[in-house]
C-alpha positions in Angstrom: 119.6 -94.1 -32.2 117.4 -91.4 -33.5 114.8 -94.0 -34.5 114.8 -95.5 -31.0 114.3 -92.1 -29.3 111.6 -91.2 -31.8 109.7 -94.5 -31.0 110.1 -93.9 -27.3 108.8 -90.4 -27.7 105.8 -91.4 -29.9 104.7 -94.2 -27.6 104.1 -91.8 -24.8 105.4 -94.4 -22.3 106.2 -91.8 -19.7 102.7 -90.3 -20.0 101.2 -93.8 -19.5 103.5 -94.3 -16.5 102.5 -91.0 -15.0 98.8 -91.8 -15.6 99.1 -95.1 -13.8 100.9 -93.5 -10.9 98.2 -90.9 -10.6 95.5 -93.5 -10.7 97.3 -95.5 -8.0 97.5 -92.4 -5.8 93.8 -91.7 -6.2 92.6 -95.4 -5.5 95.4 -96.4 -3.0 93.2 -95.9 0.0 90.3 -98.0 -1.2 92.3 -100.8 -2.9 93.5 -104.0 -1.1 97.2 -104.6 -0.4 97.4 -107.2 -3.2 95.9 -104.8 -5.6 98.3 -102.1 -4.7 101.3 -104.4 -4.9 100.1 -105.7 -8.3 99.9 -102.1 -9.5 103.4 -101.4 -8.3 104.7 -104.5 -10.0 103.0 -103.4 -13.2 104.8 -100.0 -12.8 108.1 -101.8 -12.3 107.6 -103.9 -15.4 106.8 -100.8 -17.4 109.8 -99.0 -16.0 112.0 -102.0 -17.0 110.7 -101.8 -20.5 111.6 -98.1 -20.6 115.0 -98.8 -19.2 115.6 -101.5 -21.8 114.8 -99.1 -24.6 117.0 -96.4 -22.9 120.0 -98.9 -22.7 119.5 -99.7 -26.3 119.6 -95.9 -27.1 122.6 -95.5 -24.9 124.5 -98.3 -26.7 123.8 -96.8 -30.0 124.8 -93.4 -28.9 128.1 -94.6 -27.4 128.9 -96.5 -30.7 128.3 -93.3 -32.6 130.9 -91.6 -30.5 133.7 -94.0 -31.5 135.7 -96.5 -29.4 136.0 -94.3 -26.4 133.0 -92.2 -26.9 131.1 -91.5 -23.7 133.6 -93.4 -21.5 133.9 -90.6 -18.9 130.1 -90.2 -18.6 129.6 -94.0 -18.3 132.3 -94.3 -15.6 131.0 -91.4 -13.5 127.3 -92.0 -13.7 126.3 -95.4 -15.1 128.8 -97.8 -13.5 128.3 -96.5 -9.9 124.5 -97.0 -10.4 124.9 -100.5 -11.8 127.4 -101.5 -9.1 125.0 -100.6 -6.4 122.3 -102.9 -7.8 120.0 -100.3 -9.4 119.4 -98.7 -6.0 122.1 -96.1 -5.8 121.5 -93.3 -3.4 120.7 -89.8 -4.5 124.3 -88.7 -3.6 125.9 -90.8 -6.4 123.1 -90.6 -9.0 122.1 -87.2 -10.3 118.6 -85.8 -10.1 118.2 -86.1 -13.8 117.7 -89.9 -13.5 115.1 -89.7 -10.7 111.4 -90.3 -11.1 110.7 -86.6 -10.0 112.5 -85.4 -13.2 110.3 -87.8 -15.2 107.2 -86.5 -13.5 108.3 -82.9 -14.0 108.9 -83.5 -17.7 105.5 -85.1 -18.1 103.8 -82.2 -16.3 105.6 -79.7 -18.4 104.5 -81.5 -21.6 100.9 -81.5 -20.4 101.1 -77.8 -19.5 102.7 -77.1 -22.9 99.9 -79.0 -24.7 97.3 -77.1 -22.7 99.0 -73.7 -23.4 99.2 -74.7 -27.1 95.5 -75.5 -27.3 94.7 -72.3 -25.4 97.0 -70.4 -27.7 95.3 -71.9 -30.7 91.9 -71.0 -29.3 93.1 -67.4 -28.6 94.5 -67.2 -32.0 91.3 -68.3 -33.6 89.4 -65.8 -31.5 91.8 -63.0 -32.4 91.5 -63.9 -36.1 87.7 -63.7 -35.8 87.9 -60.3 -34.0 90.4 -59.1 -36.6 88.1 -60.1 -39.4 85.2 -58.3 -37.8 87.4 -55.2 -37.2 88.6 -55.4 -40.8 84.9 -55.4 -41.9 84.1 -52.4 -39.7 87.2 -50.6 -41.1 86.1 -51.2 -44.6 82.6 -49.8 -43.8 84.2 -46.8 -42.1 86.5 -46.3 -45.1 83.5 -46.3 -47.4 81.7 -43.8 -45.2 84.8 -41.6 -45.1 85.1 -41.7 -48.9 81.4 -40.7 -49.2 81.9 -37.9 -46.7 85.0 -36.7 -48.5 83.1 -36.6 -51.8 80.2 -34.8 -50.2 82.6 -32.3 -48.5 84.3 -31.6 -51.9 80.9 -31.0 -53.4 79.9 -28.7 -50.6 83.2 -26.9 -50.9 82.7 -26.3 -54.5 79.2 -25.0 -54.0 80.3 -22.8 -51.0 83.2 -21.4 -53.0 80.7 -20.1 -55.6 78.4 -18.7 -52.9 81.4 -17.1 -51.2 82.5 -15.3 -54.3 78.9 -14.0 -54.8 78.8 -13.0 -51.1 82.1 -11.1 -51.4 80.8 -9.2 -54.4 77.6 -8.3 -52.5 79.7 -7.2 -49.5 81.8 -5.0 -51.7 78.7 -3.4 -53.2 77.1 -3.0 -49.8 80.2 -1.3 -48.5 80.3 1.1 -51.4 76.6 1.9 -50.8 77.2 2.4 -47.1 80.1 4.7 -47.8 78.0 6.7 -50.2 75.1 6.8 -47.7 77.5 8.0 -45.0 78.9 10.7 -47.2 75.4 11.9 -48.1 74.3 11.8 -44.4 77.4 13.9 -43.4 76.6 16.3 -46.2 73.0 16.6 -45.1 74.1 17.0 -41.5 76.5 19.8 -42.5 73.7 21.5 -44.4 71.3 21.2 -41.4 74.0 22.6 -39.1 74.4 25.6 -41.4 70.6 26.0 -41.7 70.4 25.9 -37.9 73.2 28.5 -37.6 71.4 30.7 -40.1 68.2 30.4 -38.2 69.8 31.2 -34.9 71.6 34.2 -36.4 68.3 35.3 -38.0 66.5 35.1 -34.7 69.2 36.9 -33.0 69.2 39.7 -35.6 65.4 39.9 -35.3 65.7 40.3 -31.6 68.4 43.0 -31.9 66.2 44.8 -34.6 63.2 44.7 -32.2 65.4 46.1 -29.4 66.6 48.9 -31.7 63.0 49.7 -32.7 62.0 49.8 -29.0 65.0 52.0 -28.3 63.9 54.3 -31.1 60.4 54.5 -29.7 61.9 55.3 -26.3 64.0 58.1 -27.8 60.9 59.4 -29.5 58.9 59.3 -26.3 61.9 61.0 -24.5 61.7 63.8 -27.0 58.0 64.2 -26.2 58.9 64.3 -22.5 61.3 67.1 -23.2 58.5 69.1 -24.7 56.3 68.6 -21.5 56.8 70.8 -18.5 59.4 69.5 -16.0 58.0 67.6 -13.1 58.7 68.8 -9.6 61.8 67.5 -8.0 61.5 64.2 -6.0 60.9 64.5 -2.5 62.9 61.5 -1.4 65.6 59.2 -2.9 64.5 55.9 -4.5 65.5 52.4 -3.4 68.0 52.1 -6.2 69.8 55.3 -5.1 69.8 54.3 -1.4 71.4 50.9 -2.1 73.7 52.0 -5.0 76.9 52.2 -2.9 76.2 49.0 -1.1 75.6 47.1 -4.3 78.6 48.7 -5.9 81.0 47.5 -3.2 79.5 44.0 -3.2 79.7 43.6 -6.9 83.3 44.9 -7.0 84.2 42.3 -4.3 82.4 39.6 -6.2 84.3 40.5 -9.4 87.5 40.1 -7.5 86.3 36.7 -6.2 85.5 35.6 -9.7 89.1 36.4 -10.7 90.8 34.9 -7.6 88.6 31.9 -6.9 86.1 30.9 -9.6 88.6 31.5 -12.5 91.3 29.3 -10.9 88.8 26.6 -10.1 87.6 26.6 -13.7 91.2 26.5 -15.0 91.9 23.4 -13.0 88.7 21.8 -14.3 89.5 22.7 -18.0 93.1 21.4 -17.7 91.7 17.9 -17.4 90.5 18.1 -21.0 92.8 20.8 -22.6 96.5 20.4 -22.4 97.3 23.9 -23.8 97.4 26.3 -20.8 97.1 29.3 -23.2 94.0 27.9 -24.7 92.5 27.4 -21.2 93.0 31.0 -20.4 91.7 32.2 -23.7 88.5 30.1 -23.2 87.9 31.6 -19.7 88.5 35.2 -20.9 86.3 34.9 -24.0 83.6 33.3 -21.8 83.8 36.3 -19.4 83.6 38.8 -22.3 80.7 37.0 -23.9 78.9 36.8 -20.6 79.2 40.6 -20.1 77.9 41.2 -23.6 74.9 38.9 -23.3 74.1 40.2 -19.8 74.1 43.8 -21.1 71.8 42.9 -24.0 69.4 41.2 -21.5 69.5 44.2 -19.2 68.7 46.5 -22.1 65.8 44.3 -23.2 64.4 44.1 -19.6 64.8 47.9 -19.2 62.8 48.4 -22.4 60.0 46.1 -21.1 60.0 47.8 -17.8 59.7 51.3 -19.4 56.9 50.1 -21.6 55.2 48.6 -18.5 55.6 51.8 -16.3 55.0 54.4 -19.0 51.1 54.3 -18.9 50.9 54.2 -15.1 53.8 56.4 -13.9 52.6 59.5 -12.1 55.0 59.7 -9.1 57.2 62.6 -8.1 60.3 61.1 -9.6 61.1 60.8 -13.3 60.3 57.8 -15.4 63.9 56.8 -15.7 64.3 56.8 -11.9 61.1 54.7 -11.6 62.4 52.2 -14.2 65.8 51.9 -12.5 64.1 51.4 -9.1 61.8 48.7 -10.6 64.8 46.9 -12.1 66.7 47.0 -8.9 63.8 45.6 -7.0 63.3 42.8 -9.5 66.8 41.7 -10.3 65.7 38.1 -9.7 63.6 38.2 -12.8 66.7 37.9 -14.9 66.6 34.8 -17.1 70.2 33.7 -16.5 69.7 30.2 -18.1 68.9 31.8 -21.5 72.0 34.0 -21.2 74.2 31.0 -20.5 72.9 29.3 -23.6 73.6 32.4 -25.7 77.1 32.6 -24.3 77.8 28.9 -25.1 76.3 29.4 -28.6 78.6 32.4 -29.2 81.7 30.5 -28.0 80.9 27.6 -30.3 81.4 29.9 -33.4 84.4 31.8 -32.0 87.4 31.0 -34.2 90.0 31.8 -31.6 89.1 29.0 -29.2 88.6 25.2 -29.6 87.6 22.4 -27.4 88.1 18.6 -27.5 85.3 16.8 -29.5 84.4 14.6 -26.5 83.6 17.7 -24.4 81.5 20.8 -24.8 81.6 24.4 -23.7 78.6 23.6 -21.4 81.3 22.5 -19.0 81.8 26.2 -18.2 78.1 26.7 -17.4 78.5 27.3 -13.6 81.2 29.9 -14.2 79.3 31.6 -17.0 76.2 31.7 -14.8 78.0 33.6 -12.0 79.6 36.1 -14.5 76.3 36.8 -16.1 74.7 37.5 -12.7 77.5 39.9 -11.8 77.5 41.7 -15.2 73.7 42.0 -15.1 73.7 43.6 -11.7 76.5 45.9 -12.6 74.3 47.4 -15.3 71.8 48.5 -12.6 74.4 50.6 -10.8 74.7 54.3 -11.3 77.0 54.7 -13.1 77.1 51.1 -14.5 80.3 49.1 -14.4 81.7 47.6 -17.6 84.7 45.9 -19.1 86.9 47.5 -21.9 87.3 46.3 -25.5 90.1 43.7 -25.6 92.2 43.0 -28.8 95.0 40.5 -29.2 98.1 42.3 -30.4 97.1 45.7 -29.0 99.5 48.0 -27.3 100.0 47.1 -23.7 98.3 49.7 -21.4 99.7 49.9 -17.9 96.6 51.7 -16.6 94.3 48.8 -17.7 96.3 45.6 -17.3 99.2 44.1 -15.4 101.4 41.5 -17.0 101.2 37.9 -15.9 104.1 36.1 -14.4 105.0 34.3 -17.7 105.0 37.4 -19.8 107.9 39.0 -21.6 108.1 42.3 -19.6 110.0 44.1 -22.3 107.4 43.2 -25.0 105.1 46.1 -25.9 102.2 44.1 -27.5 99.6 41.9 -25.9 99.6 38.3 -27.0 96.3 37.4 -25.3 94.2 38.4 -22.3 93.7 36.5 -19.1 91.1 38.7 -17.3 89.3 41.9 -18.3 89.7 45.2 -16.5 86.7 46.8 -14.7 85.7 50.3 -15.8 83.5 53.0 -14.2 82.8 56.1 -16.3 85.8 55.2 -18.6 88.2 55.1 -15.6 89.9 51.9 -14.5 88.5 50.6 -11.3 90.2 47.2 -11.2 93.1 46.3 -13.5 92.9 43.2 -15.7 95.6 40.7 -16.6 97.3 40.0 -19.9 100.3 38.2 -21.4 102.8 40.1 -23.5 105.0 38.4 -26.0 107.3 39.6 -28.7 106.1 39.0 -32.2 102.4 39.3 -31.2 100.0 40.1 -34.1 99.3 43.8 -34.5 95.8 43.3 -35.9 94.2 40.1 -34.8 90.5 39.3 -34.4 88.7 41.0 -31.5 86.5 39.6 -28.8 83.1 40.8 -27.9 82.8 44.6 -27.5 81.7 45.8 -24.1 79.2 48.2 -25.7 75.9 46.7 -26.8 75.6 49.1 -29.6 79.0 48.3 -31.1 78.5 44.6 -30.5 75.1 44.5 -32.3 76.7 46.5 -35.2 79.5 44.0 -35.5 77.2 41.0 -35.1 74.8 42.2 -37.8 77.7 42.1 -40.3 79.5 38.9 -39.2 76.4 36.8 -38.6 75.3 36.9 -42.2 78.4 35.0 -43.3 79.3 32.2 -40.8 82.5 31.2 -42.6 83.9 34.7 -42.4 86.1 35.6 -39.5 84.6 37.8 -36.7 86.6 40.9 -37.5 85.3 44.2 -36.2 83.6 46.6 -38.4 85.2 49.9 -39.3 82.8 51.6 -36.9 83.9 49.5 -33.9 87.6 50.1 -34.7 87.2 53.8 -33.6 86.6 52.6 -30.1 
């Protein structure tokens, strides 16, 4: 049986049958009737040959199944078809035996062969592309190996360069550190030299003032030997305006305490957290402003005396003429220089400190107003002044009143908030201080209100900037 089926499959009989049917369909319209009938008979003959071979294969297949092999199939499918004279209807014969099934099978074989050939072509194309990609991959792999080798070589070279660079960086950092240390040392020396030069200039100025004062005293002794001039006929401008200027300056001193001081405290609290340090800064700025203003007044008075001495011939004395000249020319006071002197003195004061990002120049407006008031107070008769203030001194009820945060039972002053105002050694306006238990009994003192005592103390302390600004034995008597 298998041999019959193999011959039937190899002869492509169904393919030839399908080709003839397709050719008949294409030429049916142009052929004659006899030609078409001849073609159909030819198809029937070919079909009978195929059926003969199929019956032979069926007989062999049935004999392989034994005596009764395939009986049910033959009874249900073959016998009804044979009994109907090979023209059984589609109801009794299955669609597997129809011509449409044969045509479908041939069409499927043709499509399979086409797909197979196409698949072979695609496979050959893919193999070609795979070979090309394999070649490109080999080239890329070779380039990658070359790059890897070059990278390793560069890495080795850069490693040596990096080690050398790290050693150079370490040496450069050491040199930079040494240069910075040397620069800071030179800067410190320059600062010290600058401080020395400023102190020398200040001492020279004070020495010149003392010399001028000595000359004035000598000229005053000569005046005592001369006959007394006649009494003045009328009061001077300074005498006429003395009471008015006195009342205005006292009122302005109160405003400095009540308004300007509080505004400056609010401004300083943005930079200094310690409230005690804020009050110390303002108090020391006030004392330094009074001291510098008195020194400036003395210098201007000496210049005015020297200016008026050759030309004075009025009815009044020379001192009255000098005082009147000063009162009329109070606007000639160089307050900007005084402000710089005050700030310079505060920078070397050991009792106060300021944040590094700020400077005492922040107090310039307040210092300016205090200097103006202190300078004008020196032109009064008698002049107004502030007393000597010492931390740790005994609390004086006549000079100061305690602040609200003081310990009222403490007898010693911890620090001062505002100086008192004196007139002829009598207290005109009380100052303010803070009393605390355990305050030092002999701390450093602030600026002395007397120019003579201040210059004496400065001449000793300025020569050694590292030494604390302690008062001299002469100033302790006051």
